[in-house]
C-alpha positions in Angstrom: 117.4 101.9 96.1 113.5 102.4 95.9 113.2 99.1 93.7 115.1 97.3 96.3 113.0 98.9 99.3 109.8 97.6 97.3 111.3 94.1 96.7 112.1 93.8 100.3 108.5 94.9 101.4 107.0 92.3 99.0 109.5 89.7 100.3 108.7 90.2 103.9 105.0 90.4 103.1 104.9 87.1 101.2 106.8 85.4 104.1 104.4 86.8 106.7 101.4 85.8 104.8 102.9 82.3 104.2 103.2 82.0 107.9 99.7 83.2 108.2 98.5 80.6 105.9 100.3 78.0 107.7 98.7 79.1 111.0 95.4 79.3 109.5 95.6 75.8 107.9 96.9 74.4 111.0 94.2 75.9 113.1 91.5 74.6 110.6 92.9 71.0 110.8 93.1 70.9 114.6 89.8 72.3 115.4 87.9 69.9 117.6 84.8 69.4 115.4 82.7 66.3 115.9 81.5 66.1 112.2 79.1 63.2 112.7 76.9 65.8 114.8 76.4 68.1 112.0 74.0 66.7 109.3 75.0 69.3 106.7 78.6 68.0 106.3 77.7 64.8 104.4 75.7 66.4 101.5 78.2 69.5 101.6 81.1 67.1 101.1 79.3 65.0 98.5 78.5 68.1 96.5 82.0 69.4 96.7 83.8 66.3 95.8 81.4 65.4 93.0 81.6 68.9 91.4 85.3 69.0 91.8 85.5 65.7 89.6 83.2 67.0 87.0 84.9 70.4 86.9 88.3 68.9 86.5 87.4 66.2 83.7 85.0 68.3 81.9 86.2 71.8 81.5 83.4 72.8 79.4 81.0 72.4 82.2 82.8 75.0 84.4 80.6 77.9 83.0 83.6 80.2 82.2 81.6 83.0 81.1 79.5 83.1 84.5 82.8 82.7 86.5 84.2 85.7 84.6 81.2 87.8 85.3 81.3 87.0 89.0 85.1 87.7 89.2 84.8 91.0 87.5 81.8 91.9 89.8 83.8 91.2 92.8 86.6 93.5 91.6 83.9 96.4 91.1 82.3 95.6 94.6 85.7 95.7 96.4 86.7 99.0 94.6 83.2 100.6 95.6 84.0 99.4 99.3 87.4 101.2 99.0 85.8 104.4 97.3 87.4 104.0 94.2 86.0 105.2 90.9 85.2 102.5 88.2 84.7 102.6 84.6 84.3 100.4 81.6 82.7 96.8 82.8 83.5 94.0 80.1 82.8 90.3 80.3 83.8 87.8 77.7 84.2 83.9 77.4 87.7 84.0 77.7 88.2 87.0 80.2 87.0 90.2 81.2 87.9 93.6 82.8 86.8 96.4 84.9 88.5 99.8 85.0 89.3 100.8 88.6 91.2 103.8 89.7 94.3 103.1 91.9 93.4 99.3 92.8 95.1 98.2 96.1 96.0 94.5 96.7 92.5 93.7 98.3 90.8 94.9 95.3 93.0 93.2 92.9 92.9 89.7 94.7 89.3 89.7 96.0 87.9 87.6 93.5 90.4 84.8 94.3 89.2 84.8 97.8 85.6 85.6 97.8 83.3 82.8 96.3 80.6 85.1 95.0 78.3 82.5 93.9 78.5 80.4 97.1 77.5 83.7 98.9 74.7 84.3 96.3 73.5 80.6 96.7 73.4 81.1 100.7 71.6 84.4 100.1 68.8 82.9 97.9 68.4 80.4 100.6 68.1 83.1 103.3 65.4 85.0 101.1 63.5 81.7 100.6 63.4 81.1 104.3 62.2 84.6 104.9 59.4 84.7 102.4 58.1 81.3 103.1 56.2 80.2 106.0 56.3 76.3 105.2 58.4 73.9 106.8 61.7 72.9 105.0 62.1 69.1 104.7 65.5 67.2 104.8 65.7 66.8 101.1 65.5 70.5 100.5 68.1 71.2 103.0 70.5 68.6 101.5 70.1 70.3 98.2 71.0 73.6 99.6 74.1 72.1 101.5 75.0 70.2 98.4 74.7 73.6 96.5 77.0 75.2 98.7 79.6 72.5 98.1 79.2 72.5 94.3 79.4 76.5 94.2 82.6 76.4 96.3 84.2 73.7 94.3 83.4 75.9 91.3 85.2 78.8 93.0 88.4 76.7 93.8 88.6 75.1 90.5 88.4 78.3 88.5 90.7 80.2 91.0 93.3 77.4 90.5 92.8 77.6 86.7 93.4 81.4 86.7 96.4 81.1 89.0 98.1 78.7 86.9 97.5 80.6 83.7 98.8 84.0 82.9 96.6 86.0 84.9 97.5 89.7 84.9 96.0 90.4 88.4 99.2 88.9 89.8 101.4 91.2 88.0 100.3 94.2 90.1 101.9 93.1 93.3 104.0 90.1 92.1 103.3 86.3 92.4 105.3 85.9 95.5 103.1 88.2 97.6 99.9 87.4 95.6 99.8 83.8 96.1 100.2 83.6 99.7 97.6 86.2 100.1 95.1 84.2 98.0 96.1 81.1 100.1 95.6 82.9 103.3 92.4 84.5 102.3 90.7 81.3 101.4 92.0 79.5 104.5 90.9 82.1 106.8 87.5 82.1 104.8 87.1 78.4 105.7 88.1 78.6 109.1 85.8 81.5 109.8 82.9 79.4 108.2 83.6 76.4 110.2 83.7 78.3 113.4 80.6 79.9 112.5 78.6 76.9 111.7 80.0 74.8 114.7 79.9 77.7 117.2 83.4 77.0 118.2 84.6 80.7 118.3 86.5 80.4 121.5 88.3 77.1 120.6 89.2 78.6 117.3 90.5 81.7 118.5 92.6 79.9 121.2 94.1 77.6 118.8 95.1 80.2 116.3 96.7 82.2 119.0 98.6 79.2 120.4 99.6 78.1 116.8 100.7 81.7 115.9 103.0 81.7 119.1 104.6 78.2 117.9 105.0 79.7 114.4 106.7 82.8 115.7 109.0 80.6 117.8 110.0 78.5 114.8 110.5 81.5 112.5 112.8 83.1 115.2 114.8 79.8 115.7 115.5 79.8 112.0 116.6 83.5 111.8 118.8 82.9 114.8 120.4 79.8 113.3 120.7 81.6 109.7 122.5 84.5 111.6 124.9 82.3 113.3 125.8 80.4 110.2 126.4 83.7 108.3 128.5 85.0 111.1 130.5 81.8 110.9 131.1 82.3 107.3 132.1 85.8 107.5 
């Protein structure tokens, strides 16, 4: 009975997270953004697309050990945020590990959502702006924006590689709960970043609420239809 209840909770959670991922992606695509008005989109997109091709075609350039170090660091940082004890920290070329007391789903899946090197790159840019009083030219800003695209491409490619291999992190809560959680987390991060840089908070939240209502109505319609069909069968 306990095993069945756990299975039901994971199944329902997976379905809810899948719906949330769909709603978030729908909102991301329908947000009314005039990309031509923002100079950073072109270099960011070029950096992302170029790096995506390079990382896919040339796996040796993925800097696997660096990714593993960042991956385990995010595990460790998430554990500290949730006030969990941590132990041995190990990083190797093919994988790493960090000992964590009672890891929850947020600790386990955090590295697949948090682009640690993108955040580090943005942080370095912020520090450079703080310590320098000089003006920054368009070439420097284009390099910064392209670096954001490159680092986020690195995050997505290595995350996809980890998901498609036998990644033990997904065994904690099951693949059917973990995958929707990772997908929703990444889409939510992108939506939040887009609303932040374009100052479209009100439009984004409004669209999210409207899309959520549409999704709930669709789910209820499917449930009602399935219930009627089962009643007819019985």
